[in-house]
N, C-alpha and C positions, 0 to 999 in steps of 0.2 A: 504494500500500500504506500504509494509515493505521494508527495505533496501534502504531508501532514501539517496541520497548522503550526506555525512557529510557537504560538502561545502554549499549545499543548506540550510541545517538546520542552520548552523552558520550565513548565510547571512540573513535569514528571521526571525530567532529566534523561528520558529515554525516547528514542524514535523507533518505529516498528521495523526498520530495516537493519540488516547486518552488514558488516564490512570488515576492513583490514586492520591488522594489529598495530598497537602503539610501539614505537621503537625508542631506544635510548638516544638515537640521533635525530628524532623527529623534533620539530620546533615546539610542539605542544608538550613534549617531555620536559623541556627546560622551563617553559612558562607556566605549566600546570593547566593550560587551556586546551580543551579537546576540540578537534574538528568534528564534523557531523558524524564521522564513522571511525572511531578510534579503536575499537576492540573486535577481536575475532570471537564474537559471541554467537554460538549456534545452539538453538533449542528446538527440539522436535515438537514442542507444543506452542511456543510463542517466540516470535522473532523480536529481539530487542537489542539495541546497541546504545551505549552511553553517548550523549551528545550535549554540547554546550556551545554550539557555533551559530553564527548568523548565516552561514552558507554551507551548502552540501558539497562534499568532495568524495564522490564514489570511486572506488578502485577500478570498476569494470562497467561503468555506465550508471545513469540514474536509477535508483531503486534496486540495484543488484543485491540479491540475497546470498549470504555467504554459504548457505547450504547447497547452492548451485556451484560452489567452487571446491570446498572441502567439507567433509562430514565430521564435525567435532562437537556434538551436542553437550559433551561433558563440561565444556567451558562455561555453560550457563550456571554451573555451581558457584562461580565466582561473582555472579551478578549481585547477590545480596551484600557481599563484602564491598564490592565496588560502589554500591548504592550508599553505603555508610561512609566510605572514603573514596570519593570520585577523583582518583589521580592515577596516572600511569604507574606511579611507584607502587600502588596497591597490587597491580598485576605482577610486577617484578619481584616484590616481596613474597607474594603467594607462590610464585615459581620457585624461588630460592628455598622456601619452606618445604615444598613438595620434594625437591631434590634432596634436601637434608633428611626428610622423612625416610627416603629410600635407604639411608645409611643404617637405620635401625635394624631391619631384617638382615642386611648384609653382615652387620656386626654380630647379631645374635647367632646366625648360622655359623659364622667363623668361630665364635666362642664355643659353640657346641662341639665343633670338630677339633679346634686347636687349643682350647683352654681360654680362660678369661683374658690373660695378657695378649696372647696371640690374636684373639678376636678383636680386642680393642685396637691393636696395631693395624690389623687388616682393615677394620672399619675406618680408621683415620686415614689410611692410605687411599681407600676408596673415595672418601669425601674430598680429599685433596688431589685426586687424580686429574689428569688433563681433561678427560672427557666430561667429568662432572663440572669442573671449574669453567671449562669453555662453554658448557650449556648454560650455566648460571650467568655468565657474562653476555650471552646471546640475548636478543630481544625476546619478548614473551612469545612462547610457543607452546601449543597444546601438548607436545610430547612430554611436558613436565608431569602430566597425569599418568602417563604410561610407565615411567621409570619406577615409582614406588609400587605400582600394581604388579609389574614383572618381578620386582625384588621380593615382595611378600609372597608371590606365587612360587618362586623358586625356593624360598626359605621353607615353605610348607612342603614342597616336593622333597627337599633334602631331609626333612624331618619325618618323611614317610607318612604324610597326610595328603594323599592325592586328591581327595575331594575338596579340601580347603584350597589346594593349589588351583584346581579348576575354577572354584568360585572367585578367587582373587583375579584370575586371568580373564574371566568372562566380560568384565566392563571394558576391556580393550577395544571392543567393537564400537564403543561410543567415543573413543578418543580420536581415532583417525580412520579414514575409509579403508586403508589397506592393512590395519593392524589385526584384522580378522585372520590374516595369514600367520601372524605371530601367535595368536591364540591357538590356531591349528597346530603350530609347531610345538607349543608347550603341551598340548593335549596328546600329541603323538609320542613325545618323550615320556609322559605319564603312562600311556598305554604300554610302551616298551618296557618300562621299569616294573610294571604291575603284571606282566604277562604270565609269570609263573606263580603268583601269589593270590591274585584276586581277579578272576574272570569278569566279575560284575564291574569292577573299576575299569577294566579294559574296554568294556562295552560303553560305559559312560564317557570315557576319554575319547573313544572313536566317534561317538555321537557329537561331542563338543568340537572335535576337529572338523567334522562335516559342517557343523553349524558355523564355525569360523570362516570357512571357505565360502559357504553359501551367503553369509552376511556381507563379506567383501564384494562378492559378485553382485548381490542385490543393490548395495549402496552405489557401486560404480556404474551399474547399467540401468538402474531404475530411479533410485532416490535422488542422487545428484542431478542427473539429466532432467528430472521433473521440476527442479528449482532453477536450473540453468536457463538463461534467456535464449541460448542457442540450441537448447534441447539435447545437449551432450555433455561429455566430460572433457574439460579443456586440456587435460594433461595426457590424453592418449597419444598425442603427437610426440610428447616427450619420450614415452615408452617406445613408440615405433622408431623414432630417430635414434634410439639407443642401440638398435639392432639386436643381436643375440646376447644372451647372458655372458658370453665369453668376450664380448667387446670391452676394451679397457681392462683386460684381465690383469695386466701388470700393476695398474693403479689399485685395483681391488686387493690383490695379494699384498701389495705394500701397505695398504691401510690395515689389512688383517694382521700383518706382522707388527705394526706399531701398536695395535690393540693387545696382542697376545704376548709378544716377547718381553716388553718391559714389565708386564704385570704377572705373568705366569711362566715365562720361559718355555712356552708352547706346551706346558703340562695340561693346560685346559683342553687340548685336543684329545686327551684320554677320557674326558667326560662326555656323556651324551647330551649334557646341558648346553654344550656349545652349539647344538643344532638349533636352539631357540634363536640364535643370532642370525641364522641363515636368511630369513626373509628380509632382514634389515641390510645385511652386508651384500646379499645377492641382488638387492634392488637399489644399487648405488645410483641409478638413473631414474628411480621411481618417484612419483609425486610426493611421497612422504619423506624423502630424504633430500637429494640435491636440488630438486626444483623449488623447494621452499627455502633453501639456504640454511635449514636447521642442521645442527651438528648430527652426524650419523652415528657417532660412537656411544651416545647415551643409553639407548635401549640395549645395545650389544653389551655394554659394560655392566648391565644389571644382572 
């Protein structure tokens, strides 16, 4: 719904449209003044974006709805917080808090396996790692919701609580349109680890894997195109231009080496948990990674 009365926008602080994210380099980040479309707010029930401007600046044309660009309804959870503290800093603080939260399951899992001191040391190393620090320094990005979800899921998996691991991973489909593939990867790892001990868990995990793939396909081919003004998904060309998964293989292998060698000395390759990172690392040219400019190492490092 475009052309909403300016008085309504000023009185509510929100306009019915959605748009692009605030950045540290944006002029409103320094002045505390929002343009018409500052936040990547996506909601399946109500489209709303903070606004305090006299004029609209839409990223892809007047009235463009962000659900036609990327599917990240989870960001609507920050709307109440932003309503209380309407500033770009609110989103950046929330992002940093979510990344910090992911250190809790990482530390607990490490302490369970290595002892209290070893766990604290590994948790500190994780929090100060290049991937996490680079992500915190980045502009607000919805991937900050995925990192703690994956961390809690993998902690539960290591603690042999497969159903809890599945529950923690399920919300990933609401974070980004292609994270259903990461959900499927986690579910397949759970199925593999449970194959000799719990046939029922294997069935549940395989069902979740199918759900993850189906959710990604549905969002990419139906939901996003239905909100997109062109009736499609704008980033298919990015995928097609990337060619085969083996294109840019040297760069992908170098990225993988920088992720694994300094942190584990390639010992991580012994664990099936490394398979969880494949959708992220294999999709180096996918919409959820390089085309958004977001750090690609955060979900992999969880």
